[in-house]
C-alpha positions in Angstrom: 0.1 0.1 0.0 1.4 3.3 -0.7 2.2 5.6 1.8 0.5 8.9 2.0 2.2 12.0 1.3 1.3 15.2 3.1 1.9 19.0 3.0 4.7 20.8 5.0 4.5 24.5 5.5 7.8 25.8 6.6 8.6 28.7 9.2 11.7 30.8 9.4 11.9 33.2 12.1 14.7 35.4 13.6 14.3 38.2 16.2 15.1 41.7 16.2 18.0 40.8 18.8 18.9 37.7 16.7 19.2 40.1 13.3 21.3 42.6 15.5 23.5 39.6 16.0 24.2 38.6 12.7 22.1 35.7 13.1 21.1 34.8 9.3 17.8 33.5 8.1 19.3 31.6 5.3 21.0 29.2 7.4 17.1 28.0 8.9 16.1 28.0 5.3 18.7 25.7 4.6 18.4 23.4 7.6 14.6 23.2 7.0 14.9 22.5 3.6 17.7 19.2 4.2 15.0 17.9 6.6 12.2 18.2 4.3 13.9 16.3 1.6 15.5 13.7 3.7 13.4 12.9 6.6 11.7 9.8 7.5 9.2 10.3 9.7 7.5 7.2 12.3 5.3 4.7 11.1 3.0 5.5 13.7 1.8 8.9 12.0 0.6 7.2 8.9 2.1 9.4 6.4 5.3 11.0 5.1 6.4 14.5 4.1 6.0 15.6 0.2 9.4 16.5 -0.8 7.9 18.3 -3.8 4.4 19.9 -1.8 5.4 22.6 0.5 4.9 26.1 1.3 7.0 28.9 2.9 5.3 31.1 5.7 6.8 34.4 5.4 9.3 35.3 8.2 8.0 37.3 10.6 11.3 39.2 11.0 11.4 41.2 13.9 8.5 40.0 15.4 9.3 38.7 18.9 8.1 35.3 19.8 8.9 35.9 23.6 6.3 38.8 23.3 3.8 36.8 20.9 3.9 39.2 18.5 4.6 36.6 15.7 0.8 35.4 16.4 -1.0 38.6 16.8 0.6 40.6 13.8 2.7 38.1 12.0 2.3 35.2 9.2 2.4 32.3 11.8 -0.8 34.0 13.5 -2.4 33.8 10.2 -1.5 30.5 9.3 -3.2 29.2 12.8 -6.1 31.5 11.9 -6.5 29.7 8.6 -6.3 26.1 10.6 -9.0 26.9 13.1 -11.4 28.2 10.8 -11.0 25.2 8.8 -9.2 26.7 5.7 -5.9 24.4 6.1 -7.0 20.9 7.3 -3.9 18.8 7.0 -0.4 19.2 6.7 2.6 19.5 8.8 4.3 22.6 10.3 8.6 22.5 10.1 10.1 24.8 12.5 14.0 25.0 13.3 13.4 24.9 17.2 10.6 25.2 19.3 11.6 29.1 20.3 11.2 29.4 16.6 7.7 29.0 17.2 6.8 30.7 20.3 8.8 31.8 23.5 5.7 32.8 25.6 5.3 31.3 29.1 4.0 27.5 28.7 0.4 28.0 29.5 0.4 30.7 26.7 2.7 28.7 23.9 0.6 25.4 24.8 -2.5 27.0 23.4 -0.8 28.1 20.2 0.6 24.5 19.4 -2.8 23.1 20.4 -4.7 25.3 18.4 -2.9 23.3 15.1 -2.1 20.0 16.7 -5.6 19.2 17.7 -6.8 20.4 14.4 -4.3 17.7 12.6 -1.4 20.2 12.0 1.4 18.3 13.8 4.7 20.3 14.6 8.1 18.6 13.6 11.3 20.4 15.4 14.0 19.8 12.8 17.1 20.6 14.9 16.0 17.1 17.2 13.7 15.5 14.9 10.8 15.6 17.4 7.4 15.5 16.3 4.7 16.7 18.4 1.5 15.1 17.5 -2.1 13.5 19.3 -0.9 10.3 17.3 2.5 9.8 19.5 2.4 9.4 23.3 4.5 11.5 25.7 4.9 14.7 23.1 2.9 17.1 25.2 5.1 16.6 28.1 8.4 17.1 25.9 6.9 20.0 24.5 5.8 21.3 27.6 9.9 21.2 28.8 10.8 22.4 25.6 8.7 25.4 25.9 9.8 26.4 29.6 13.2 26.0 28.4 12.7 28.8 25.8 11.1 31.0 27.5 13.8 31.1 30.7 16.4 31.6 27.7 14.8 34.1 26.2 14.2 36.3 29.2 18.1 35.9 29.8 19.2 36.6 26.4 16.9 39.6 26.1 18.2 41.4 29.5 21.8 40.5 28.2 21.6 41.4 24.8 19.6 44.4 24.8 22.1 46.1 27.5 25.1 45.2 25.3 23.5 45.9 22.1 22.9 49.7 23.1 26.2 50.1 24.6 27.8 48.9 20.9 25.5 51.4 19.0 26.5 54.3 21.3 30.4 53.5 20.8 29.9 53.2 17.1 28.2 56.4 16.7 30.5 58.6 18.8 33.5 57.3 17.2 32.5 56.7 13.9 33.2 52.8 13.6 31.5 49.7 12.2 29.0 47.8 14.2 31.1 44.4 14.2 28.1 41.9 15.3 25.4 43.4 12.5 27.6 43.6 9.3 25.0 43.4 6.3 26.1 40.3 3.9 26.7 43.4 1.0 29.7 45.1 3.5 32.7 44.0 5.0 34.9 45.5 7.8 38.1 46.8 7.1 39.8 48.6 9.9 36.6 49.5 11.7 34.9 51.0 8.6 32.5 49.4 6.3 33.4 48.5 2.5 30.8 48.1 0.2 30.7 44.7 -2.0 29.9 46.0 -5.2 28.6 42.6 -6.6 26.4 41.7 -4.1 25.0 45.6 -4.1 24.6 45.4 -8.2 22.8 42.8 -7.9 20.0 44.0 -5.0 19.9 47.2 -6.8 18.9 44.7 -9.9 16.3 43.1 -7.9 15.0 46.5 -6.6 14.4 47.5 -10.4 12.5 44.5 -11.6 10.6 44.6 -8.7 9.3 47.8 -9.3 9.0 46.9 -13.3 6.4 44.4 -11.7 7.9 41.2 -11.5 6.1 38.7 -9.1 7.9 37.2 -6.2 8.0 33.8 -7.8 8.9 35.2 -11.5 11.9 37.6 -10.1 13.4 34.5 -7.8 13.6 32.4 -11.1 14.8 35.1 -12.9 17.5 36.1 -10.3 18.6 32.2 -10.4 18.1 31.8 -14.2 20.7 34.8 -14.6 23.5 34.0 -12.3 22.5 37.0 -9.8 22.9 34.5 -6.8 22.8 35.8 -2.8 26.5 35.4 -1.9 27.0 32.2 -4.2 23.2 30.8 -3.1 20.0 30.5 -4.9 17.4 33.2 -4.0 14.0 32.1 -2.6 10.7 34.2 -2.2 12.0 34.1 1.6 14.9 35.3 1.4 14.1 37.7 -1.8 11.4 39.4 0.6 13.5 39.4 3.5 16.4 41.7 1.6 13.9 44.2 -0.1 12.3 45.1 3.3 15.7 45.6 4.8 16.2 49.1 6.3 19.9 48.9 6.5 20.2 49.0 2.7 19.3 52.7 3.4 21.3 52.7 6.2 18.9 52.6 9.1 18.4 50.5 12.2 15.0 51.8 13.4 15.4 55.5 12.8 19.1 55.9 13.1 21.6 56.1 10.2 24.7 53.8 11.0 25.7 52.3 7.4 26.4 53.1 3.8 23.3 53.8 1.9 23.6 51.6 -0.7 20.1 51.3 -2.4 18.8 54.8 -3.2 15.7 56.1 -1.4 
């Protein structure tokens, strides 16, 4: 008998603090895609993932999972609402790890997970291979432990990162130096000053021009890849394309303060 194949929904997310610390979303995308193509799930689930049938949920860049913003105003929240409303009735949500989904306190986070799992959308933590599903005994207790660890770790990191980041930005502005831990891919740092990578900047500006001309997301990604205009040697995805298009660092800003060379005309 043929094994049932189900659709995967892939969700990458980095917070503002993670972006500031230089963590890239491309690594998450690569990790999740590798899992999708190679995963062998427990037989008790009654299905396997279909590597050819998947959908990327747009990254909730900068929307805090610690404060629940990825649910109140993010794409993950829209996905959950579609499940609750019956628009999506089957599938698997792939996340790199539990804290990509939520860093809320345990009861709040469990409610969000349960809204999906109880309606037939299993959740898989790619990093550990753990499947959270009503079809597998004991996964609720494992999920609770992971959620509590994620929330406590987030509290600790938030306190440290906010304090350290504020200090580094202040020093960078006062001494006219580059921010070493938050260097965009189109810049490098030489003698504490930014140097522009013209090849990457040319590709990004070309992408903006084609987007303004009316190229749709999938068409533009295909065009960039087919013409060899790659992202640091890697093929573009719709997630990495939209993430780049919305990156305010291209016009020099972190929030409302100018820190970087402007590489895309405003």
